[in-house]
SELOTOR-632975 format. One record per residue (C-alpha): residue in three letters; x negated, y negated, z. Coordinates in steps of 0.25 Angstrom, whole numbers, always signed. Layout:
SELOTOR-632975
+--------+-------+-------+-------+
: residu :    xx :    yy :    zz :
+--------+-------+-------+-------+
:    ALA :     X :     Y :     Z :
...
+--------+-------+-------+-------+
//
This chain:
SELOTOR-632975
+--------+-------+-------+-------+
: residu :    xx :    yy :    zz :
+--------+-------+-------+-------+
:    MET :   -26 :   +69 :   -32 :
:    SER :   -11 :   +71 :   -35 :
:    GLN :    -8 :   +82 :   -46 :
:    ARG :    +4 :   +75 :   -50 :
:    LYS :    -3 :   +61 :   -51 :
:    ARG :   -16 :   +56 :   -57 :
:    TYR :   -19 :   +48 :   -44 :
:    ASN :   -20 :   +52 :   -29 :
:    THR :    -6 :   +50 :   -24 :
:    PHE :    -3 :   +47 :    -8 :
:    SER :   +10 :   +55 :    -9 :
:    GLU :    +3 :   +68 :   -14 :
:    GLU :    -7 :   +66 :    -3 :
:    LEU :    +5 :   +65 :    +7 :
:    LYS :   +11 :   +78 :    +1 :
:    ARG :    -2 :   +85 :    +3 :
:    LEU :    -4 :   +81 :   +17 :
:    PHE :    +9 :   +83 :   +22 :
:    GLY :   +15 :   +93 :   +13 :
:    CYS :   +28 :   +86 :   +10 :
:    LYS :   +33 :   +73 :    +4 :
:    VAL :   +28 :   +61 :   +13 :
:    GLN :   +34 :   +47 :   +12 :
:    ARG :   +30 :   +34 :   +18 :
:    ILE :   +40 :   +26 :   +26 :
:    SER :   +38 :   +11 :   +26 :
:    VAL :   +39 :    +4 :   +39 :
:    ASP :   +39 :   -11 :   +44 :
:    ALA :   +34 :   -11 :   +58 :
:    GLY :   +35 :   -26 :   +59 :
:    PHE :   +21 :   -30 :   +56 :
:    THR :   +17 :   -43 :   +50 :
:    CYS :    +5 :   -48 :   +43 :
:    PRO :    -6 :   -58 :   +46 :
:    ASN :    -4 :   -64 :   +32 :
:    ARG :   +10 :   -67 :   +37 :
:    ASP :   +10 :   -70 :   +52 :
:    GLY :    +1 :   -82 :   +51 :
:    THR :   -12 :   -75 :   +55 :
:    LEU :   -18 :   -76 :   +40 :
:    GLY :    -6 :   -82 :   +34 :
:    SER :   +10 :   -82 :   +33 :
:    GLU :   +12 :   -80 :   +18 :
:    GLY :    +7 :   -66 :   +17 :
:    CYS :    +3 :   -60 :    +4 :
:    ILE :    +9 :   -65 :    -9 :
:    PHE :   +15 :   -52 :   -13 :
:    CYS :   +21 :   -49 :    +2 :
:    GLY :   +35 :   -53 :    +5 :
:    GLY :   +41 :   -56 :   +19 :
:    LEU :   +43 :   -41 :   +23 :
:    GLY :   +29 :   -36 :   +20 :
:    SER :   +23 :   -32 :    +6 :
:    GLY :   +29 :   -18 :    +2 :
:    SER :   +38 :   -17 :   +14 :
:    HIS :   +52 :   -18 :    +7 :
:    GLY :   +63 :    -7 :   +11 :
:    ILE :   +57 :    -6 :   +25 :
:    ARG :   +68 :    -6 :   +36 :
:    ARG :   +62 :   -17 :   +46 :
:    ASP :   +75 :   -16 :   +55 :
:    LEU :   +71 :    -3 :   +60 :
:    SER :   +60 :    +1 :   +69 :
:    VAL :   +47 :    +9 :   +64 :
:    THR :   +53 :   +22 :   +69 :
:    ALA :   +67 :   +19 :   +62 :
:    GLN :   +60 :   +15 :   +50 :
:    LEU :   +54 :   +27 :   +48 :
:    GLU :   +66 :   +36 :   +51 :
:    ASP :   +74 :   +29 :   +41 :
:    GLY :   +63 :   +29 :   +31 :
:    ARG :   +61 :   +44 :   +33 :
:    GLU :   +75 :   +47 :   +30 :
:    VAL :   +74 :   +39 :   +18 :
:    MET :   +61 :   +45 :   +13 :
:    ALA :   +65 :   +60 :   +16 :
:    ARG :   +78 :   +58 :    +8 :
:    LYS :   +72 :   +50 :    -4 :
:    TYR :   +59 :   +56 :    -6 :
:    ARG :   +61 :   +69 :    +2 :
:    ALA :   +49 :   +66 :   +11 :
:    GLU :   +47 :   +75 :   +23 :
:    LYS :   +36 :   +67 :   +30 :
:    PHE :   +33 :   +52 :   +31 :
:    ILE :   +23 :   +41 :   +33 :
:    ALA :   +26 :   +29 :   +41 :
:    TYR :   +21 :   +17 :   +32 :
:    PHE :   +19 :    +4 :   +39 :
:    GLN :   +20 :    -5 :   +28 :
:    ALA :   +26 :   -19 :   +30 :
:    TYR :   +15 :   -30 :   +33 :
:    SER :    +2 :   -27 :   +40 :
:    ASN :    +4 :   -15 :   +48 :
:    THR :    -8 :   -16 :   +57 :
:    TYR :    -6 :   -30 :   +61 :
:    ALA :    -3 :   -27 :   +75 :
:    PRO :   -10 :   -22 :   +88 :
:    VAL :   -14 :    -8 :   +89 :
:    ASP :    -4 :    -4 :   +99 :
:    HIS :    +8 :   -10 :   +91 :
:    LEU :    +3 :    -1 :   +79 :
:    ARG :    +2 :   +11 :   +87 :
:    LEU :   +16 :   +10 :   +92 :
:    LEU :   +22 :    +8 :   +78 :
:    PHE :   +14 :   +19 :   +72 :
:    GLU :   +16 :   +29 :   +83 :
:    GLN :   +31 :   +26 :   +81 :
:    ALA :   +30 :   +29 :   +67 :
:    LEU :   +23 :   +42 :   +69 :
:    SER :   +33 :   +47 :   +79 :
:    VAL :   +44 :   +47 :   +68 :
:    PRO :   +47 :   +61 :   +63 :
:    ASP :   +40 :   +66 :   +50 :
:    ILE :   +31 :   +53 :   +50 :
:    VAL :   +17 :   +59 :   +47 :
:    GLY :    +9 :   +47 :   +45 :
:    ILE :    +8 :   +32 :   +44 :
:    ILE :    +3 :   +21 :   +34 :
:    VAL :    +0 :    +7 :   +39 :
:    ALA :    -2 :    -4 :   +29 :
:    THR :    -9 :   -17 :   +33 :
:    ARG :   -19 :   -28 :   +29 :
:    PRO :   -34 :   -26 :   +30 :
:    ASP :   -35 :   -38 :   +40 :
:    CYS :   -25 :   -31 :   +49 :
:    LEU :   -35 :   -20 :   +53 :
:    PRO :   -43 :   -23 :   +65 :
:    ASP :   -52 :   -12 :   +71 :
:    GLU :   -42 :    -8 :   +81 :
:    ILE :   -31 :    -6 :   +72 :
:    LEU :   -40 :    +2 :   +63 :
:    GLU :   -44 :   +11 :   +75 :
:    TYR :   -29 :   +14 :   +78 :
:    LEU :   -26 :   +18 :   +64 :
:    ALA :   -38 :   +27 :   +63 :
:    GLU :   -32 :   +34 :   +76 :
:    LEU :   -18 :   +34 :   +69 :
:    HIS :   -26 :   +40 :   +57 :
:    THR :   -30 :   +52 :   +66 :
:    THR :   -16 :   +55 :   +70 :
:    THR :    -7 :   +53 :   +58 :
:    TYR :    -7 :   +52 :   +43 :
:    PHE :   -11 :   +37 :   +42 :
:    TRP :   -15 :   +27 :   +31 :
:    LEU :   -19 :   +12 :   +32 :
:    GLU :   -14 :    +4 :   +20 :
:    ILE :   -22 :    -9 :   +19 :
:    GLY :   -17 :   -19 :    +9 :
:    LEU :   -28 :   -24 :    +0 :
:    GLN :   -21 :   -28 :   -13 :
:    SER :   -34 :   -32 :   -19 :
:    ILE :   -49 :   -31 :   -17 :
:    HIS :   -50 :   -46 :   -24 :
:    ASP :   -51 :   -57 :   -14 :
:    ALA :   -45 :   -67 :   -24 :
:    SER :   -33 :   -58 :   -26 :
:    LEU :   -32 :   -56 :   -11 :
:    ILE :   -31 :   -72 :   -10 :
:    TYR :   -21 :   -72 :   -21 :
:    LEU :   -12 :   -62 :   -13 :
:    ASN :   -14 :   -70 :    +0 :
:    ARG :   -19 :   -58 :    +7 :
:    ARG :   -28 :   -66 :   +17 :
:    HIS :   -39 :   -55 :   +18 :
:    ASP :   -50 :   -51 :    +8 :
:    TYR :   -55 :   -38 :    +3 :
:    ALA :   -66 :   -37 :   +12 :
:    CYS :   -55 :   -36 :   +23 :
:    PHE :   -49 :   -25 :   +16 :
:    GLN :   -63 :   -18 :   +14 :
:    ASP :   -66 :   -20 :   +29 :
:    SER :   -52 :   -14 :   +34 :
:    VAL :   -54 :    -2 :   +25 :
:    ARG :   -68 :    +1 :   +29 :
:    ARG :   -63 :    +0 :   +44 :
:    ALA :   -51 :    +9 :   +42 :
:    LYS :   -59 :   +19 :   +33 :
:    ALA :   -70 :   +20 :   +44 :
:    ARG :   -59 :   +24 :   +54 :
:    GLY :   -54 :   +35 :   +45 :
:    VAL :   -41 :   +28 :   +41 :
:    ARG :   -35 :   +31 :   +27 :
:    VAL :   -33 :   +17 :   +19 :
:    CYS :   -24 :   +14 :    +8 :
:    ALA :   -27 :    +1 :    +0 :
:    HIS :   -16 :    -8 :    -5 :
:    LEU :   -19 :   -15 :   -19 :
:    ILE :   -11 :   -23 :   -28 :
:    LEU :   -13 :   -22 :   -43 :
:    GLY :    -9 :   -33 :   -53 :
:    LEU :   -13 :   -45 :   -45 :
:    PRO :   -13 :   -57 :   -55 :
:    SER :   -27 :   -62 :   -48 :
:    GLU :   -34 :   -49 :   -53 :
:    THR :   -39 :   -43 :   -66 :
:    ARG :   -37 :   -29 :   -69 :
:    ALA :   -52 :   -26 :   -67 :
:    GLU :   -50 :   -32 :   -53 :
:    MET :   -38 :   -23 :   -50 :
:    LEU :   -45 :   -11 :   -54 :
:    ALA :   -58 :   -14 :   -46 :
:    MET :   -49 :   -12 :   -34 :
:    ALA :   -50 :    +3 :   -37 :
:    ASN :   -64 :    +4 :   -35 :
:    GLU :   -64 :    -4 :   -22 :
:    LEU :   -54 :    +6 :   -16 :
:    ASN :   -63 :   +17 :   -20 :
:    ARG :   -75 :   +10 :   -14 :
:    LEU :   -67 :    +7 :    +0 :
:    GLY :   -62 :   +22 :    +1 :
:    VAL :   -48 :   +19 :    +3 :
:    ASP :   -39 :   +31 :    +4 :
:    GLY :   -27 :   +25 :    -3 :
:    VAL :   -22 :   +14 :   -12 :
:    LYS :    -8 :    +7 :   -15 :
:    LEU :    -7 :    +0 :   -27 :
:    HIS :    +3 :   -11 :   -28 :
:    LEU :    +8 :   -18 :   -41 :
:    LEU :    +8 :   -33 :   -39 :
:    HIS :   +23 :   -36 :   -37 :
:    VAL :   +31 :   -48 :   -33 :
:    MET :   +40 :   -48 :   -21 :
:    LYS :   +51 :   -58 :   -18 :
:    GLY :   +48 :   -68 :    -8 :
:    THR :   +32 :   -67 :    -9 :
:    ARG :   +22 :   -78 :   -14 :
:    LEU :   +19 :   -68 :   -26 :
:    ALA :   +33 :   -70 :   -30 :
:    GLU :   +32 :   -85 :   -30 :
:    LEU :   +19 :   -83 :   -40 :
:    TYR :   +27 :   -73 :   -48 :
:    GLY :   +38 :   -82 :   -50 :
:    ARG :   +29 :   -94 :   -55 :
:    GLY :   +23 :   -85 :   -65 :
:    GLU :   +10 :   -85 :   -58 :
:    VAL :    +9 :   -69 :   -56 :
:    GLU :    +9 :   -59 :   -68 :
:    LEU :   +13 :   -45 :   -64 :
:    LEU :    +9 :   -33 :   -71 :
:    ASP :   +18 :   -25 :   -80 :
:    ARG :   +21 :   -10 :   -77 :
:    ASP :   +11 :    -4 :   -88 :
:    ALA :    +0 :   -14 :   -84 :
:    TYR :    +2 :   -10 :   -69 :
:    ALA :    +2 :    +5 :   -72 :
:    GLY :   -11 :    +5 :   -80 :
:    LEU :   -18 :    -3 :   -69 :
:    VAL :   -14 :    +7 :   -59 :
:    CYS :   -19 :   +18 :   -68 :
:    ASP :   -32 :   +11 :   -70 :
:    PHE :   -33 :    +8 :   -55 :
:    LEU :   -31 :   +23 :   -52 :
:    GLU :   -41 :   +27 :   -61 :
:    LEU :   -52 :   +19 :   -54 :
:    LEU :   -47 :   +24 :   -40 :
:    ASP :   -54 :   +35 :   -31 :
:    PRO :   -45 :   +47 :   -34 :
:    ALA :   -46 :   +50 :   -19 :
:    ILE :   -38 :   +37 :   -16 :
:    LEU :   -23 :   +40 :   -13 :
:    ILE :   -13 :   +32 :   -21 :
:    HIS :    -2 :   +27 :   -12 :
:    ARG :    +5 :   +18 :   -21 :
:    LEU :    +3 :   +13 :   -36 :
:    THR :   +13 :    +2 :   -36 :
:    GLY :   +22 :    -6 :   -28 :
:    ASP :   +35 :   -14 :   -28 :
:    GLY :   +44 :   -22 :   -20 :
:    GLY :   +57 :   -15 :   -20 :
:    HIS :   +69 :   -20 :   -29 :
:    THR :   +74 :   -31 :   -19 :
:    ASN :   +60 :   -39 :   -17 :
:    LEU :   +52 :   -36 :   -30 :
:    VAL :   +51 :   -48 :   -40 :
:    ALA :   +42 :   -41 :   -49 :
:    PRO :   +38 :   -33 :   -57 :
:    LEU :   +51 :   -25 :   -58 :
:    TRP :   +45 :   -14 :   -65 :
:    SER :   +38 :   -10 :   -52 :
:    LEU :   +51 :    -5 :   -46 :
:    LYS :   +50 :    +7 :   -55 :
:    LYS :   +39 :   +12 :   -47 :
:    PHE :   +40 :   +27 :   -53 :
:    GLU :   +40 :   +22 :   -67 :
:    LEU :   +27 :   +15 :   -64 :
:    LEU :   +20 :   +27 :   -57 :
:    ASN :   +25 :   +36 :   -69 :
:    LEU :   +18 :   +26 :   -78 :
:    ILE :    +5 :   +27 :   -70 :
:    ASP :    +6 :   +42 :   -70 :
:    ALA :    +8 :   +42 :   -85 :
:    GLU :    -3 :   +31 :   -88 :
:    LEU :   -13 :   +40 :   -80 :
:    GLU :    -9 :   +52 :   -87 :
:    ARG :   -11 :   +45 :  -101 :
:    ARG :   -25 :   +41 :   -97 :
:    GLY :   -28 :   +55 :   -92 :
:    THR :   -34 :   +48 :   -79 :
:    ARG :   -31 :   +48 :   -64 :
:    GLN :   -35 :   +41 :   -52 :
:    GLY :   -50 :   +40 :   -51 :
:    SER :   -52 :   +45 :   -66 :
:    GLY :   -59 :   +31 :   -69 :
:    LEU :   -70 :   +32 :   -59 :
:    SER :   -84 :   +36 :   -63 :
+--------+-------+-------+-------+
//
């Protein structure tokens, strides 16, 4: 547990392991998604724009090596980072043959000061042969597998047009963990299809599954998405800042303290974000969460019996 935070932060874990400031560099390696290429569908998830969810700001005109070299200079200057992790973020980064993945990931690891790899993907893009390679990668570098779940509730997955169910996610986690691979789960808090109790129930499920990390995302609306259409018609109500901060604190109190917190919020960047605009002030929100946990006198896992 971080001495500065009341929850177990990924950034502190990286500093402990590598002895310096470590930053992720987001990479777009040209992947697509079975929910966009026609295999499962062509519209994608309702929150995902045409460039892949959460992938704004990536230099798609550069090679993987060049993206990392460019990002390394930016992160070193902006955050005084000394080591870096290649974060394959855009779309589904295991949606390709093993040989292609091997080529891309080896390119990334050949860049100086890259000490690890994070691969984000969908639970239905993890056949056994891919997981075998990721397990191999896990033994040779610092590696995390991020799996997009978004919700444990199948009705919400249908609402989001995910085209997979919760059972698919559980199976992917089980097979990854059986091979020793670290797993970080992505969840969205604030879905209009869910009650507060249903959102908080997801903490207990992550505990039960034994995931190693979690990324919490605030439901936010991006331009050019199906969610933006729904929001524009008044069919989606978003949480305000105080409500979201309180919900995050409630969630953390129910989460196993061994689970690393990779993220507590998310936004779409100034250019593409429709709402809520308060999410752009990320550090204000994080300070509010810290202050609320301090006020309560609680921390990650303190609500577990």
